[in-house]
N, C-alpha and C positions, 0 to 999 in steps of 0.2 A: 439615576447616578450616572448615566452616560452622556450628559451635556449640560448646557446652561445658556442664558442669554447673554450676548456680548453687545454693547453698544459701539457703533462704528460711524464714522462720518463718510458718507458717500461722495462722489465728484462734485456735487453741487454744494456741499457744506451742511447737508441735512444729516440729522443724528437718526440712524437707522438701527433698530434691533435685529440681530441675526441669531439664530439658534446655532450654537457650535457644539458639535459632538466631539467629546474628549475620547482618546484612546482608553482601552480597558486598562485598569490598574493593576495592582499586585494580585498575584495568585498565591494563596497560601497552601502548602501540602503538609499533611500530618499522617502519621501512622498510628492506628489503633491497635492496642494489645490487649487482649482479654486476659487479665491477670490470673483469674480463678483457673481458667483452661490451662494457662502456663504452669502454674503450680502443680496442678494434677498430672501434667505430662512430665514434669520433672520427677514427681514422686514415682511415676512408672519407670522412669528411666533407672531411678536409684535402686530398684529391685533387681535390675539386670546387672550383669558384670561391669565392672569399673572401666574395662577397655572401651566398651561401646558407649559409655555414659556421655561423653563430650559430643560425639558425632550425632548420636540419636537426639540428644537434647536440642541441638541447633535445628535438626530436621523437624522436631516436634513444634519448636517455636515459629518456625516459618510458616506453618499451617494457620497459626492464629492471628498473623498480622494482616492488616488491610490498610490500604491507602486511601485517605479522602482529601477532597481539595475544596477550599473556600474560595470563591471569586465572586466579587461584587455582592457579598452578603448572601450568596446561595452556597450551601453546603451540599456536596454530591460525591459519588464514588469517582475515583480517578480512572481515566481511560488507560488502556496498555501503553500508550505513547507517553503519558504523563508518568506512568509507573517506571518506564524505562529511562526516563530522564532524572529521576531522583537517585540520591546516593545509594540507598538501601534496595537496590535492584533485586528483584527474584532470581532465582537460578532459572536459566533459560530452559523452557520446556520446547522440545523439538517440534512437537506438533503445533504449538501455539505460534512458533516462528514460521512455520510453513503456511498456516492459515492467516498470518497477520494482514496481509493485503486484501484478502476477502473480507475479513472482519471490519477493517477500516472503511472499505467500499459500502459495506452493508450499513455502516453507521452513517456514512454521508448520504446514503440513499433515504435513510429514515429521517434525516434533517432535512429533506426536500430536494436533493440533487437529481435532476433528471438525466437519465441515459448513462449513469455513472457505472451501473452494474446490472447484468441480467438481460436488458433490452438493447438491441442494436438498431439505431435509427435507420429508416429507408434510405436515406442519402448514402449513409456509409455502406449498406448493402449494395446499392446500385453502383457506387464507385469501385467496390471490391469485385463485383461481377464484370465490369467493363474491363478492369485491369486484367483479370484472368483471361477474358476473351482475346485481349490484345496479345498476351503472352502465347496462347495457343495459336494465334494466326501467325506470329512471328515463327513459331516452331514449324508449322506446316509450310511456310514460305522456304525456310532453311532446307527442310527435307526435300522440297520439290527442287530446289537449286542443286542439292547434292545428287539427286537422282538424275537430273538433266545432265550434270557434269559428268557422271559415271557412263551414260549411254552415248554422249557426244565426243568422248575422248578418242582422238585419232590414233593415238599411241597404241591402244589396245587392239584396234582392228588391224593395224599394220603388223604387229607382233604375230597376230593369229594368221595372217596371209603369208608371212615369211615362214611361219611353221609348216603350213601346208605345202609349200614348194619344196621344202627340204625333204 
């Protein structure tokens, strides 16, 4: 479903078949609702006080909904990024928000990305070590220059001689 053959003429006028890859088409998103569990949740809420009925029924129905995605004939569960892009966004869970980057990196790693998470390549380690050594060398040079400037300052020695004469 991601391509087809295209007949084209080359520079010499010959007809050449090339395989063209088309971009991915529509992505359909749906929300599943378990009607039986939703009815049971509403019945439980109905037994409670009427003031809490509306808020607790909304909370009960949120647990029952799931988002699914159909793309190129494959039906799958939606990723967190896809769930956040739809109109029926979930209430933001603070812990999920904090770990969002780690989860997406883990998924990318499972899809085959190398060095995206958990493993630091040797080149990066060597570059970081070299940078730290440069910074340490600069600091030591600055400290030595400050130390030399303090011991070589003629103003201090003249002031101490003047004090002795008085």
